[in-house]
C-alpha positions as a printed Julia matrix, in Angstrom:
446×3 Matrix{Float64}:
 -24.19  -58.68   27.38
 -20.59  -57.91   26.55
 -21.1   -57.99   22.85
 -23.83  -55.27   23.01
 -21.47  -53.05   25.0
 -18.68  -53.62   22.33
 -21.17  -52.89   19.48
 -22.38  -49.71   21.19
 -18.81  -48.45   21.74
 -18.25  -48.85   18.14
 -21.38  -47.03   17.04
 -20.49  -44.1    19.48
 -16.94  -44.04   17.98
 -18.32  -43.94   14.45
 -20.71  -41.11   15.48
 -17.81  -39.21   16.89
 -15.86  -39.59   13.64
 -18.85  -38.63   11.54
 -19.33  -35.53   13.57
 -15.84  -34.51   13.04
 -16.0   -35.12    9.24
 -19.16  -33.17    9.19
 -17.56  -30.2    10.98
 -14.58  -30.35    8.54
 -16.76  -30.53    5.5
 -19.02  -27.63    6.67
 -15.86  -25.48    7.09
 -14.27  -26.48    3.82
 -14.22  -22.81    2.53
 -13.68  -21.24    5.9
 -10.32  -19.2     5.89
  -7.94  -20.48    8.52
  -9.95  -23.39    9.62
  -7.78  -26.37   10.91
  -9.21  -29.84   10.27
 -10.06  -31.96   13.19
 -10.36  -35.58   13.86
 -10.77  -38.24   16.65
  -8.28  -40.51   18.2
  -9.59  -44.04   18.88
  -8.26  -46.23   21.64
  -9.03  -49.94   22.04
 -10.9   -50.55   25.34
  -9.5   -53.26   27.77
 -12.04  -56.02   27.87
 -13.35  -55.26   24.35
 -14.71  -52.23   22.41
 -13.25  -48.83   21.52
 -13.22  -45.4    23.19
 -12.71  -41.94   21.71
  -9.43  -41.09   23.41
  -9.24  -37.43   22.34
 -10.04  -34.99   19.69
  -7.23  -34.17   17.22
  -6.39  -30.74   15.9
  -4.25  -31.22   12.8
  -2.08  -28.13   13.41
   1.66  -27.76   12.93
   3.11  -24.93   14.98
   6.2   -24.45   12.66
   4.25  -24.3     9.54
   1.74  -21.9    11.11
   4.58  -19.6    12.21
   6.12  -19.79    8.74
   2.83  -18.69    7.17
   2.73  -15.82    9.55
   6.34  -14.85    8.81
   5.67  -14.88    5.03
   2.86  -12.31    5.41
   5.08   -9.45    6.46
   7.19   -8.99    3.42
   4.18   -9.62    1.19
   2.33   -6.76    2.99
   5.36   -4.5     2.89
   6.12   -4.68   -0.74
   2.52   -5.02   -1.73
   1.37   -1.75   -0.14
   4.19    0.07   -1.83
   3.26   -1.15   -5.41
   0.32    1.27   -5.95
   2.31    4.25   -4.61
   5.33    3.55   -6.91
   2.83    3.2    -9.85
   1.13    6.49   -9.0
   4.31    8.37   -8.58
   5.76    7.04  -11.74
   2.72    8.27  -13.62
   2.93   11.64  -12.04
   6.75   11.97  -12.66
   6.68   10.64  -16.22
   8.58   12.17  -19.13
   5.49   12.74  -21.35
   3.81   16.02  -22.28
   3.04   18.15  -19.26
   5.93   16.79  -17.19
   8.72   18.81  -15.69
  10.99   17.25  -18.41
   8.72   18.43  -21.12
   8.67   21.9   -19.55
  12.36   22.13  -19.34
  12.66   21.11  -23.02
  10.14   23.67  -24.12
  11.91   26.32  -22.07
  15.36   25.62  -23.48
  13.79   25.26  -26.95
  12.25   28.76  -26.57
  15.75   30.17  -25.7
  17.2    28.36  -28.73
  14.74   29.86  -31.04
  15.21   33.33  -29.6
  18.95   33.1   -30.15
  18.31   33.26  -33.88
  16.57   36.77  -33.85
  17.07   38.16  -30.24
  15.33   41.3   -30.89
  12.06   39.62  -31.96
   9.35   40.48  -29.37
   7.21   37.35  -30.19
  10.16   35.0   -29.52
  10.98   36.82  -26.25
   7.28   36.45  -25.18
   7.52   32.75  -26.02
  10.5    32.45  -23.46
   8.33   33.95  -20.82
   5.39   31.64  -21.69
   7.73   28.58  -21.59
   9.16   29.71  -18.25
   5.76   30.11  -16.87
   4.82   26.59  -18.12
   7.91   25.14  -16.54
   7.13   26.84  -13.22
   3.56   25.39  -13.42
   4.73   21.83  -14.03
   7.16   22.11  -11.03
   4.37   23.37   -8.79
   1.76   20.86   -9.95
   4.23   17.93   -9.4
   5.14   19.13   -5.86
   1.41   19.63   -5.02
   0.77   16.05   -6.02
   3.63   14.78   -4.14
   2.41   16.55   -0.96
  -0.98   15.03   -1.63
   0.67   11.54   -1.73
   2.53   12.22    1.46
  -0.78   13.13    3.08
  -2.33    9.89    1.78
   0.61    7.96    3.19
   0.02    9.53    6.63
  -3.66    8.76    6.57
  -3.24    5.14    5.54
  -0.5     4.72    8.14
  -2.87    6.0    10.88
  -5.52    3.66    9.69
  -3.12    0.78    9.67
  -1.97    1.44   13.03
  -5.67    1.37   14.24
  -6.11   -1.98   12.56
  -3.0    -3.35   14.33
  -4.51   -1.97   17.75
  -7.84   -3.67   17.07
  -6.25   -7.03   16.08
  -3.97   -6.95   19.07
  -7.03   -6.45   21.42
  -8.78   -9.32   19.77
  -5.71  -11.53   20.15
  -5.46  -10.62   23.83
  -9.23  -11.48   24.28
  -8.82  -14.79   22.52
  -5.8   -15.61   24.62
  -7.78  -15.09   27.71
 -10.71  -17.25   26.45
  -8.16  -20.01   25.35
  -6.4   -19.89   28.72
  -9.79  -20.3    30.6
 -10.77  -23.28   28.34
  -7.4   -24.92   28.82
  -7.79  -24.57   32.6
 -11.03  -26.51   32.25
  -9.7   -29.32   30.14
  -8.93  -28.16   26.58
  -9.54  -25.21   24.34
 -12.05  -25.43   21.34
 -10.1   -25.66   18.1
 -12.24  -22.89   16.68
 -11.01  -20.35   19.26
  -7.41  -21.29   18.41
  -8.2   -20.93   14.67
  -9.68  -17.52   15.2
  -6.62  -16.37   17.13
  -4.32  -17.83   14.54
  -6.26  -15.95   11.78
  -6.0   -12.71   13.77
  -2.28  -13.22   14.14
  -2.01  -13.88   10.46
  -3.82  -10.71    9.53
  -1.62   -8.81   12.0
   1.52  -10.22   10.43
   0.54   -8.64    7.15
   0.4    -5.2     8.72
   3.53   -5.45   10.8
   6.35   -8.03   10.99
   6.02   -9.86   14.25
   7.48  -12.49   16.44
   5.47  -14.97   18.57
   6.09  -16.73   21.87
   3.86  -19.59   23.02
   3.15  -19.81   26.68
   2.52  -22.85   28.79
  -1.12  -21.83   29.41
  -1.94  -21.91   25.69
  -1.5   -18.16   25.14
   0.72  -16.43   22.7
   2.64  -13.24   23.16
   3.17  -11.17   20.1
   6.12   -8.81   19.59
   7.13   -6.46   16.92
  10.26   -7.48   15.03
  12.3    -5.05   16.98
  11.19   -6.55   20.31
   8.52   -4.18   21.34
   5.48   -6.21   22.78
   2.08   -5.81   21.12
   0.3    -8.5    23.12
   1.91   -9.5    26.4
  -0.34  -11.38   28.78
  -3.3    -9.12   29.41
  -1.45   -5.97   28.29
  -2.06   -4.66   24.82
   0.21   -1.89   23.23
  -1.1     0.99   21.19
   0.42    2.29   18.03
  -0.38    5.75   16.67
   0.65    8.06   13.92
   1.49   11.77   14.53
   2.17   14.67   12.18
   5.78   16.12   12.83
   6.84   19.81   12.63
   8.45   19.35    9.15
   5.15   18.06    7.66
   6.2    14.41    7.67
   4.72   11.85   10.08
   6.04    9.48   12.71
   5.07    6.43   14.7
   4.4     6.29   18.35
   4.15    3.32   20.77
   2.45    3.16   24.08
   2.37    0.37   26.64
   1.42    0.59   30.32
   1.16    4.3    30.24
   4.53    4.94   28.79
   4.85    6.34   25.15
   7.9     6.74   22.96
   8.65    6.99   19.25
   9.37    4.04   16.99
  11.21    4.05   13.59
   8.21    3.23   11.27
  10.4     2.02    8.43
  11.64   -0.87   10.63
   8.29   -2.42   11.78
   7.77   -4.3     8.45
   4.51   -5.31    7.04
   2.16   -2.83    5.39
   2.81   -0.2     8.02
   6.52   -0.43    7.62
   6.1    -0.4     3.77
   4.26    2.93    3.94
   6.91    4.48    6.15
   9.75    3.12    3.97
   8.12    4.4     0.72
   7.82    7.85    2.34
  11.41    7.91    3.79
  13.39    6.18    1.0
  11.45    7.33   -2.04
   8.95   10.16   -1.78
  10.66   12.53    0.63
  14.08   12.29   -1.17
  12.38   12.98   -4.56
  10.45   15.92   -3.06
  13.64   17.33   -1.54
  15.32   16.81   -4.96
  12.61   18.57   -6.75
  12.82   21.69   -4.52
  16.53   21.63   -4.92
  16.16   21.46   -8.67
  13.69   24.2    -8.81
  15.91   26.39   -6.49
  18.91   25.77   -8.78
  16.99   26.77  -11.81
  15.72   29.93  -10.18
  19.23   30.9    -8.82
  21.32   30.27  -12.01
  18.89   31.74  -14.4
  18.38   34.82  -12.16
  22.05   35.28  -11.76
  22.76   34.88  -15.44
  19.86   37.09  -16.61
  20.91   39.86  -14.25
  24.5    39.77  -15.77
  23.0    40.81  -19.15
  21.03   43.64  -20.48
  17.49   44.15  -21.91
  16.34   45.88  -25.11
  16.47   49.22  -23.3
  20.13   48.94  -22.25
  19.16   48.29  -18.46
  20.41   45.27  -16.55
  18.24   42.17  -16.98
  15.62   41.4   -14.4
  15.52   38.25  -12.38
  13.13   35.67  -14.12
  11.98   33.44  -11.27
  10.91   33.75   -7.59
  11.55   30.6    -5.56
  10.24   29.89   -2.06
  12.57   27.4    -0.37
  10.06   26.45    2.21
   7.26   25.42   -0.01
   9.33   24.72   -3.1
   7.01   27.0    -5.27
   8.48   28.5    -8.34
   6.82   31.45  -10.04
   7.81   33.72  -13.04
   8.18   37.47  -12.17
   5.85   39.95  -13.74
   8.12   41.54  -16.54
   7.99   42.49  -20.19
   9.81   40.73  -22.92
  12.14   43.7   -23.36
  13.41   43.22  -19.74
  14.92   39.78  -20.55
  18.75   40.21  -20.21
  19.89   38.45  -23.41
  22.52   40.88  -24.41
  26.02   41.26  -22.92
  26.28   44.86  -24.29
  23.99   47.54  -22.96
  24.6    49.49  -26.17
  23.81   46.56  -28.41
  20.42   45.11  -27.89
  20.7    42.69  -30.73
  23.77   41.08  -28.99
  22.92   37.42  -27.9
  26.1    36.56  -25.94
  24.43   36.47  -22.71
  21.42   34.4   -24.13
  23.91   31.95  -25.35
  25.3    31.56  -21.68
  21.76   31.12  -20.55
  21.32   28.24  -22.96
  24.63   26.84  -21.78
  23.24   26.51  -18.22
  21.7    23.22  -19.47
  25.11   21.69  -19.3
  26.22   23.14  -15.96
  26.67   20.64  -13.13
  24.42   20.62  -10.06
  24.42   18.56   -6.95
  21.09   17.21   -5.85
  20.94   16.08   -2.23
  20.7    12.21   -2.13
  21.23   11.76   -5.82
  24.69   13.08   -6.6
  26.02   15.32   -9.34
  24.44   15.79  -12.79
  23.83   18.38  -15.39
  20.87   20.94  -14.94
  19.22   19.51  -18.17
  19.5    15.79  -17.18
  18.69   16.18  -13.47
  15.04   15.46  -13.81
  15.49   12.44  -16.13
  18.07   11.03  -13.44
  15.28   11.45  -10.72
  12.73    9.56  -12.91
  15.39    6.83  -13.63
  16.1     6.36   -9.82
  12.36    6.17   -9.19
  11.98    3.62  -11.95
  14.93    1.44  -10.51
  13.27    1.47   -7.05
   9.89    0.55   -8.51
  11.3    -2.41  -10.34
  13.22   -3.55   -7.29
   9.96   -3.41   -5.3
   8.18   -5.37   -7.9
  11.04   -8.06   -7.86
  10.8    -8.3    -4.08
   6.89   -8.45   -4.16
   7.04  -11.41   -6.69
   9.46  -13.17   -4.37
   7.5   -12.39   -1.29
   4.33  -13.63   -3.11
   5.97  -16.97   -4.01
   7.17  -17.51   -0.38
   3.65  -16.68    0.84
   2.09  -19.26   -1.59
   4.49  -21.93   -0.66
   3.94  -21.33    3.09
   0.21  -21.54    2.63
   0.38  -24.75    0.63
   2.6   -26.29    3.3
   0.11  -25.24    5.97
  -2.89  -26.6     3.84
  -1.03  -29.9     3.33
  -1.3   -30.5     7.07
  -4.18  -28.38    8.45
  -6.32  -27.87    5.31
  -9.69  -29.79    4.67
  -9.7   -32.17    1.67
 -13.14  -32.77    0.14
 -12.05  -36.08   -1.23
 -10.62  -37.37    2.06
 -13.59  -36.36    4.1
 -15.88  -38.09    1.6
 -13.85  -41.27    2.1
 -13.79  -40.88    5.95
 -17.55  -40.43    5.9
 -18.11  -43.57    3.91
 -15.83  -45.44    6.2
 -17.48  -44.27    9.38
 -20.9   -45.07    7.92
 -19.71  -48.71    7.27
 -18.29  -48.85   10.73
 -21.49  -47.56   12.14
 -23.63  -50.11   10.18
 -21.36  -52.95   11.09
 -21.56  -52.13   14.76
 -25.32  -51.77   14.58
 -25.4   -55.26   12.97
 -23.3   -56.48   15.92
 -25.87  -55.01   18.36
 -28.72  -56.67   16.23
 -26.99  -59.92   16.43
 -26.56  -59.58   20.19
 -30.15  -58.87   20.58
 -31.21  -61.95   18.52
 -28.84  -64.16   20.62
 -30.33  -62.77   23.75
 -33.87  -63.39   22.56
 -32.98  -66.98   21.53
 -31.39  -67.71   24.81
 -34.53  -66.42   26.71
 -36.79  -68.54   24.59
 -34.84  -71.66   25.23
 -35.77  -71.7    28.9
């Protein structure tokens, strides 16, 4: 009977809707899952058909979510490095600033009694402490640079792995599209992989007619192009820093790592804009201290009337600063070889604190204030990074909320859908039951 077929079509449509609501509910906590539904079409001659399955995805909002992940990854990865470097370069006891203060303090004390051997020895000890603080800081900076290199290499490997996964999912989706439609779950997996990739490097995507997506770095270099997958690598350079390599189709060339964005770009940017300039400035400051104090010390005379000995040895390659092996009597504090109690040259040594020096990348400052200026510049960069991270985090949050508003699963909505589909199913079963009763009654009437 026609009424039976109509009722049966209704029960099948309700079952299809229940199946989709069940899938949505089961994936309520699945990251990146896009809710699904059914499109019902009235059947000519009575009844209903399931026209197609619906994937509640919005390409624009999905791409906005991907785009928001790059800045969040870039500023997020720099946060821990800024915090670590600020702790290492602080102004508290044990820092280079404290070492400089103690050194000039020891010179000040010695000026009151320039012939006192204990005060002279205190100058040597303070100089040794200053050299140690310089060397410890530069060693820690080199350690941070090595950590940046290792994390950059690991991030490049992650990008390569995600690119390969996206290419594989592209292939599976294209095959499914060719056979009549790709499963939504495959598209979700690919979108989730692209979102993870977008946090590691800023990307641009291009959707192809066959359902695949090409992925390019922000500068235009392809990461995933059809079946081809690029490979990123990190190599140590001759100067001890590191660079980014890019290979596609057997051709390799260098990329500017600071311009790729995301976490990888953040690592290169921190190294190039913050750590390396600070390391160079620290080497320059140590060299200025060694050169100026050695020159002035040799212009004076020690307790024995002999020319003063150079106080420091500086290695311009490693930046290592050491105090020369000498006795307190050899410190050239006097300007008169016949007057060991003269402190004129010592006062000139103390005056070096106010002399102007030029630090590369930071400009001119006094010798005594140079380190404080470096710490201040670092603090300003760290604060700017925090502000940019907060802004990027807010943009990311808004983009996720916009995506969830369209594609996310709502527990309340699915509960309502299940209740409605159950009512539809029960009503159509009742139609079938009534049809059976009518059929039986008709048969009995003959």
